[in-house]
VOPAGU-2260 file (C-alpha; in pm, 1 decimal, decimal comma):
REM VOPAGU-2260
SITE   aa  ch    i         X         Y         Z
SITE  MET   A    0    5462,2    5455,8   -6296,6
SITE  LYS   A    1    5650,7    5545,5   -6600,7
SITE  ILE   A    2    5448,0    5806,4   -6865,6
SITE  SER   A    3    5547,0    5802,6   -7252,6
SITE  TYR   A    4    5455,0    6054,1   -7474,2
SITE  TYR   A    5    5340,1    5962,7   -7818,7
SITE  GLY   A    6    5184,3    6297,3   -7937,6
SITE  HIS   A    7    4836,5    6446,5   -7915,2
SITE  ALA   A    8    4672,3    6256,7   -7671,7
SITE  CYS   A    9    4826,6    5929,0   -7667,7
SITE  PHE   A   10    5041,0    5827,0   -7377,9
SITE  GLY   A   11    5175,4    5496,6   -7290,9
SITE  ILE   A   12    5159,4    5409,6   -6885,4
SITE  GLU   A   13    5386,0    5162,0   -6737,6
SITE  VAL   A   14    5214,1    5009,1   -6411,3
SITE  GLY   A   15    5186,7    4684,5   -6240,6
SITE  GLY   A   16    5424,8    4523,7   -6458,4
SITE  LYS   A   17    5190,1    4609,0   -6782,3
SITE  HIS   A   18    5162,4    4856,6   -7079,7
SITE  LEU   A   19    4856,9    5083,9   -7104,5
SITE  LEU   A   20    4853,3    5243,1   -7421,9
SITE  ILE   A   21    4589,0    5568,1   -7400,6
SITE  ASP   A   22    4406,4    5711,0   -7747,9
SITE  PRO   A   23    4678,7    5594,7   -8009,8
SITE  PHE   A   24    4674,7    5829,3   -8302,3
SITE  ILE   A   25    5029,6    5807,7   -8440,5
SITE  THR   A   26    5042,3    5725,0   -8815,8
SITE  ALA   A   27    4824,6    6061,0   -8941,4
SITE  ASN   A   28    5009,7    6271,9   -8704,2
SITE  PRO   A   29    5320,7    6439,7   -8883,0
SITE  LEU   A   30    5454,6    6533,5   -8539,8
SITE  ALA   A   31    5474,2    6196,7   -8417,9
SITE  ALA   A   32    5646,5    6076,3   -8768,0
SITE  LYS   A   33    5967,6    5903,8   -8542,7
SITE  VAL   A   34    5735,1    5713,3   -8341,3
SITE  ASP   A   35    5701,9    5370,5   -8460,1
SITE  VAL   A   36    5357,2    5226,4   -8397,2
SITE  ASP   A   37    5441,7    4895,6   -8466,3
SITE  THR   A   38    5709,3    4872,2   -8194,4
SITE  LEU   A   39    5484,9    4998,3   -7902,1
SITE  LYS   A   40    5386,4    4774,5   -7629,9
SITE  ALA   A   41    5030,6    4736,0   -7515,1
SITE  ASP   A   42    4853,9    4490,5   -7273,7
SITE  TYR   A   43    4540,7    4710,4   -7262,3
SITE  ILE   A   44    4431,9    5003,0   -7494,4
SITE  LEU   A   45    4198,1    5297,1   -7330,0
SITE  LEU   A   46    3989,7    5535,0   -7535,4
SITE  THR   A   47    3847,7    5815,5   -7398,9
SITE  HIS   A   48    3596,5    5844,6   -7705,2
SITE  GLY   A   49    3552,4    5767,8   -8070,1
SITE  HIS   A   50    3714,8    6057,1   -8291,1
SITE  GLY   A   51    3962,2    5967,5   -8532,4
SITE  ASP   A   52    4220,0    6169,7   -8350,5
SITE  HIS   A   53    4180,9    5928,5   -8066,5
SITE  VAL   A   54    4138,3    5579,1   -8188,0
SITE  MET   A   55    4323,0    5578,8   -8578,2
SITE  ASP   A   56    4567,9    5317,8   -8457,7
SITE  ALA   A   57    4398,1    5122,2   -8211,4
SITE  GLU   A   58    4278,7    4836,9   -8424,5
SITE  ARG   A   59    4630,6    4763,2   -8576,1
SITE  ILE   A   60    4793,1    4812,1   -8245,6
SITE  ALA   A   61    4542,4    4570,3   -8102,9
SITE  LYS   A   62    4551,3    4318,4   -8370,7
SITE  ARG   A   63    4922,9    4281,2   -8357,5
SITE  THR   A   64    4946,4    4277,5   -7987,7
SITE  GLY   A   65    4621,0    4114,5   -7864,8
SITE  ALA   A   66    4550,7    4427,1   -7618,9
SITE  MET   A   67    4237,2    4453,6   -7439,3
SITE  ILE   A   68    4028,7    4769,6   -7561,9
SITE  VAL   A   69    3880,2    4923,3   -7294,9
SITE  SER   A   70    3638,1    5198,5   -7365,5
SITE  ASN   A   71    3263,9    5263,3   -7314,2
SITE  TYR   A   72    3016,7    5031,0   -7420,5
SITE  GLU   A   73    2936,3    5166,2   -7746,4
SITE  ILE   A   74    3307,2    5184,9   -7825,7
SITE  ALA   A   75    3389,0    4838,5   -7689,7
SITE  THR   A   76    3103,1    4648,2   -7892,1
SITE  TRP   A   77    3201,9    4857,9   -8205,5
SITE  TYR   A   78    3560,2    4674,1   -8206,2
SITE  GLU   A   79    3386,2    4332,5   -8159,4
SITE  SER   A   80    3215,0    4379,5   -8470,3
SITE  LYS   A   81    3523,7    4448,0   -8640,3
SITE  GLY   A   82    3647,1    4089,9   -8517,3
SITE  ILE   A   83    3871,3    4239,0   -8186,1
SITE  THR   A   84    3692,9    4028,6   -7909,3
SITE  ASN   A   85    3971,6    4138,3   -7626,4
SITE  VAL   A   86    3742,5    4431,4   -7520,6
SITE  HIS   A   87    3565,4    4578,9   -7182,4
SITE  GLY   A   88    3305,2    4786,7   -7184,0
SITE  MET   A   89    3231,7    5057,9   -6935,1
SITE  ASN   A   90    3005,0    5329,6   -6848,0
SITE  HIS   A   91    3038,5    5655,6   -6621,6
SITE  GLY   A   92    3113,6    5618,7   -6247,0
SITE  GLY   A   93    3185,1    5256,0   -6304,2
SITE  GLN   A   94    3508,7    5088,5   -6181,3
SITE  ARG   A   95    3695,2    4777,3   -6257,2
SITE  THR   A   96    3990,0    4584,6   -6138,6
SITE  PHE   A   97    4229,7    4470,8   -6378,4
SITE  GLU   A   98    4588,4    4302,1   -6337,3
SITE  PHE   A   99    4771,4    4640,5   -6291,4
SITE  GLY   A  100    4519,0    4826,7   -6048,4
SITE  THR   A  101    4188,9    5016,3   -6122,7
SITE  VAL   A  102    4020,6    5184,9   -6388,2
SITE  LYS   A  103    3701,7    5447,7   -6317,5
SITE  PHE   A  104    3548,0    5558,2   -6591,1
SITE  VAL   A  105    3466,1    5938,8   -6559,1
SITE  ASN   A  106    3274,8    6242,7   -6680,7
SITE  ALA   A  107    3403,2    6406,1   -6982,9
SITE  VAL   A  108    3199,0    6699,5   -7172,8
SITE  HIS   A  109    3262,9    6683,1   -7551,2
SITE  SER   A  110    3157,9    6485,4   -7858,8
SITE  SER   A  111    3193,4    6132,2   -7967,3
SITE  VAL   A  112    3168,8    5962,5   -8311,3
SITE  LEU   A  113    3347,5    5680,4   -8450,6
SITE  PRO   A  114    3552,4    5711,2   -8800,1
SITE  ASP   A  115    3273,5    5554,0   -9007,1
SITE  GLY   A  116    2972,8    5769,7   -8845,1
SITE  THR   A  117    2869,1    5521,6   -8579,8
SITE  TYR   A  118    2750,3    5663,8   -8264,2
SITE  GLY   A  119    3041,7    5642,7   -8045,4
SITE  GLY   A  120    2853,6    5663,8   -7690,7
SITE  ASN   A  121    2940,2    5952,1   -7439,8
SITE  PRO   A  122    3310,8    6053,9   -7394,6
SITE  GLY   A  123    3488,5    6009,6   -7073,9
SITE  GLY   A  124    3795,2    5998,5   -6886,4
SITE  PHE   A  125    4010,0    5744,1   -6685,0
SITE  ILE   A  126    4118,5    5745,9   -6315,2
SITE  ILE   A  127    4394,0    5459,7   -6334,8
SITE  ARG   A  128    4488,2    5340,7   -5989,4
SITE  GLY   A  129    4803,3    5121,4   -5957,7
SITE  ALA   A  130    4973,9    5016,5   -5609,4
SITE  GLU   A  131    5141,9    5342,5   -5553,9
SITE  ARG   A  132    5030,5    5644,3   -5792,3
SITE  THR   A  133    4690,2    5743,4   -5896,1
SITE  VAL   A  134    4651,0    5940,6   -6254,9
SITE  TYR   A  135    4391,0    6108,2   -6377,7
SITE  VAL   A  136    4349,5    6087,4   -6777,7
SITE  ALA   A  137    4069,0    6353,6   -6831,2
SITE  GLY   A  138    4058,2    6294,3   -7252,5
SITE  ASP   A  139    3865,1    6557,2   -7435,5
SITE  THR   A  140    3646,0    6788,5   -7209,4
SITE  ALA   A  141    3551,1    7098,0   -7102,0
SITE  LEU   A  142    3598,0    7261,6   -6759,5
SITE  THR   A  143    3324,0    7087,9   -6548,3
SITE  MET   A  144    3192,4    7140,4   -6167,4
SITE  ASP   A  145    3217,3    6717,8   -6207,2
SITE  MET   A  146    3587,6    6760,4   -6179,6
SITE  LYS   A  147    3566,2    6874,2   -5805,1
SITE  LEU   A  148    3419,7    6511,5   -5696,6
SITE  ILE   A  149    3759,8    6380,9   -5851,9
SITE  GLY   A  150    3948,3    6658,6   -5604,8
SITE  ASP   A  151    3697,3    6522,3   -5304,7
SITE  TYR   A  152    3769,9    6155,4   -5340,9
SITE  GLU   A  153    4073,9    6120,0   -5488,2
SITE  ASN   A  154    4443,6    6144,9   -5412,0
SITE  LEU   A  155    4598,0    6209,6   -5751,1
SITE  ASP   A  156    4975,2    6203,8   -5819,6
SITE  VAL   A  157    4922,8    6365,3   -6164,8
SITE  ALA   A  158    4671,9    6471,5   -6395,0
SITE  ILE   A  159    4683,0    6477,8   -6799,2
SITE  LEU   A  160    4445,5    6763,4   -6882,6
SITE  PRO   A  161    4392,8    6911,5   -7253,9
SITE  ILE   A  162    4515,0    7272,5   -7284,0
SITE  GLY   A  163    4493,4    7367,2   -7646,1
SITE  ASP   A  164    4148,6    7538,9   -7644,0
SITE  ASN   A  165    3906,2    7541,7   -7935,2
SITE  PHE   A  166    3803,6    7163,9   -7910,2
SITE  THR   A  167    3836,5    7133,3   -7547,8
SITE  MET   A  168    3931,1    7337,8   -7217,8
SITE  GLY   A  169    4255,0    7605,4   -7286,6
SITE  VAL   A  170    4533,9    7650,3   -7047,4
SITE  SER   A  171    4351,3    7915,2   -6809,4
SITE  ASP   A  172    4051,6    7658,8   -6757,7
SITE  ALA   A  173    4276,6    7349,1   -6710,3
SITE  VAL   A  174    4439,2    7549,7   -6401,1
SITE  ILE   A  175    4113,2    7615,0   -6264,9
SITE  CYS   A  176    4056,4    7198,2   -6350,2
SITE  ALA   A  177    4374,1    7149,8   -6138,8
SITE  ASP   A  178    4261,1    7342,6   -5858,3
SITE  PHE   A  179    3935,9    7156,0   -5873,9
SITE  ILE   A  180    4108,2    6805,9   -5884,4
SITE  ARG   A  181    4351,8    6934,7   -5604,3
SITE  CYS   A  182    4665,1    6783,2   -5857,6
SITE  ASN   A  183    4936,1    7034,8   -5869,7
SITE  ARG   A  184    5138,9    6832,3   -6109,9
SITE  VAL   A  185    4984,0    6832,6   -6457,7
SITE  ILE   A  186    5098,7    6708,0   -6801,7
SITE  GLY   A  187    4956,8    6868,1   -7098,4
SITE  MET   A  188    4795,1    6689,0   -7381,3
SITE  HIS   A  189    4590,5    6779,1   -7728,4
SITE  PHE   A  190    4786,0    7095,8   -7827,2
SITE  ASP   A  191    4995,2    7183,1   -8142,8
SITE  THR   A  192    4870,1    6921,5   -8375,5
SITE  PHE   A  193    4652,6    7114,4   -8547,5
SITE  PRO   A  194    4667,9    7516,9   -8611,6
SITE  PRO   A  195    4354,6    7561,6   -8406,5
SITE  ILE   A  196    4523,0    7411,3   -8100,7
SITE  GLU   A  197    4862,6    7537,9   -8109,6
SITE  ILE   A  198    4986,7    7732,0   -7815,5
SITE  ASN   A  199    5264,8    7922,3   -7685,6
SITE  HIS   A  200    5472,3    7689,8   -7446,5
SITE  ALA   A  201    5658,7    7945,1   -7248,8
SITE  GLU   A  202    5304,2    8115,8   -7189,0
SITE  ALA   A  203    5145,5    7806,3   -7052,5
SITE  VAL   A  204    5403,2    7705,7   -6846,3
SITE  ASN   A  205    5427,5    8027,0   -6677,2
SITE  THR   A  206    5035,7    8052,8   -6624,3
SITE  PHE   A  207    5029,1    7733,4   -6442,6
SITE  ALA   A  208    5314,8    7851,8   -6233,7
SITE  GLU   A  209    5143,1    8162,5   -6119,2
SITE  GLY   A  210    4860,3    7948,3   -6005,6
SITE  GLY   A  211    5090,5    7731,8   -5822,9
SITE  LYS   A  212    5108,8    7422,5   -6041,5
SITE  GLU   A  213    5373,7    7270,6   -6275,9
SITE  LEU   A  214    5283,3    7194,1   -6645,3
SITE  ILE   A  215    5493,1    6925,3   -6800,1
SITE  LEU   A  216    5497,7    6936,0   -7206,1
SITE  MET   A  217    5661,2    6619,8   -7274,2
SITE  GLU   A  218    5867,3    6578,2   -7569,7
SITE  ILE   A  219    5750,1    6296,1   -7825,4
SITE  GLY   A  220    5887,0    6024,0   -7755,6
SITE  GLY   A  221    6020,9    6119,2   -7426,3
SITE  SER   A  222    5903,1    5952,8   -7065,3
SITE  ILE   A  223    5936,3    6027,8   -6717,6
SITE  GLU   A  224    5846,9    5856,7   -6395,9
SITE  ILE   A  225    5645,9    5948,8   -6121,6
């Protein structure tokens, strides 16, 4: 499984020969200025919730690539109303098998409204299982006791967790989350993009290390293999 980072909460995941794109917010992110949104590959676009800093470029990419948009039911039908018919709606606790593996839509505690003010349903996260690796994409969320269920029933290879605080859980809560989900390898997201979520990188990495965890802060445009 190859994971690429395109800034903020946007990741590309290559699994089972398919390209998954998570929460594409690129063209309005100055930190991702070197990422060309019109060259990104996508067979599936997974959206955790409706905020603009997670869906900004989804329509543009879906229309260019024909990728299937996978999200909660309300967001999926909103894209249908915009003429994008290749969508799949889910809801909390539901699981679906796709060409590359399975996706489970899990709880997140946040808010959700689409850019035009339309109700965006309840926010969520995704557990993505390929043939050999499993990744948890938490989406924007607070620390919740529901995360313990993931630790009880999933065998995660890596977790992508928000660490920027203010709008989501911060570094210290993300360390607790890593304990709850029983995953010692964490990729940080949702940090540095705006002043309220800027973090001290060295302190964040050290805080995770003190808790026996590895925090990976990827360079925008960079990739890792897991």
